[in-house]
C-alpha positions, 0 to 999 in steps of 0.5 A: 500500500505504501508503495502504491502511495509513493508511486501516486505521489511521484505521479503528482509531484513529477507533473505527469498528472498535469501533463495528461490534463494539458494533452486532454485539453489539446485532444478536446481541440482536435475533437472540436475542430474535427481533425485527427490527433497528431501523436507527435504534437501530443508527445511534444506537449506532454513531455514539455509540460513535465519539463516546464512545470518541474522547472518552475516547481523545483528549479526557479534558480538554476543551481537548485535545478542542477545541484540536488541533494534530496534523493526524491527530488533527484529522481524527479530531476532525472525524469525531467531531463529524460522528458526534455530529451523526449520533448526535443525528439517530438519537437523536431518532427513538428512544423516550423510554425509550431517551432516559432510558437514554442519559442514565444510561449517558452520564453514567456514560461521562462520569464515566469520563473527566471528574471530577465535581469539579475535584480529584476523580479520574475513574472511570477512575482509581479502582483496578480500576473501569474494566473494570466501567464499560465492561462495564456500559455496553456491556451497556446499549447492546447488551442493554437498548436493543434490548429496550426498542426492541422493547417487550419485558419486562425478564424473567428471560431479559433479565437472564441475557442482560445478565449474559452480555453483561457477562461477555463484555465483561469477557473481551474487555477482559482481552487489552487489559489484559494487553497494556498492563500494562507501560504502565498506571499502577500506580495503576489496579490492573488485573487483570493488575497485581493478579493477574498475567498467569497468574492473570488468564488463569485468571480469564478462562477461569473467566468464559468457563465461567460465560458459557457455562453461564448459557445453560442458565438461560434459560427460552427458548433460541434454537435455535442459541444453545448451539452458537454460544456454545460456538464463541465460548467456544472462540475466547475461550479461544484468545485468552487462551492466545495469549501471543506474539500478544497483543503484536502490533500488530493482534492485540488492536486488530483481531482481538480487537475483531472477535470480536463481529462474527464472533459476529454473522456466525455467527448471521446464517449460522445463521439464513439457511442452517440 
């Protein structure tokens, strides 16, 4: 039992779970735009998310990422370097347009953790900016890249999907910010710190409503999209009103991050059995 728990903790701590959530979002984009999933793109997204998240979590200073004394973190470090090699393999199999997109989003992700100048703050520490950077990068990886990979135009429906994905990631981040409010530095000025927990939840519910209603602005709506977005919206509202559960160890780090996987599963079932 202890071995299973150790494996599960590594699965979470090494960012494998969040990487699956991100490629699930990319998979939803393939479904929405009626294109085939590209295993090279999904492989690149999966391994690059692992590298990026582990660097942000464990290596905000370069020497901390390269010189690790803790055996558990050393294992995560080795896994991250192996993932980096896999990400490079898939990267060079992709179209050049995705290379440029990766450079821009990668630069933004790098500045999130590492300051541009020696005495400057990184973007993560600029008050209130953190969640918008994360949401923009996730939207880029899970909407822009699948559209570019399929050689589709960046038309009206693309921008609606991009904004919806941006909103979805913002909503998914809120439970983390509420959970971590008591430990986060006050200078970060997260939404719960600025607005309070109650108002943050109200804002989140408002964003869920906008996220759902934006569906009706699209020129082409997937046959299952309205029902599945409604199901997703209900789950998101339930998460935001779950006060006591939000403080449980795995509720946010596993169940909330699993919501995109649940959403992709609904699309897969709907397309194969209905």
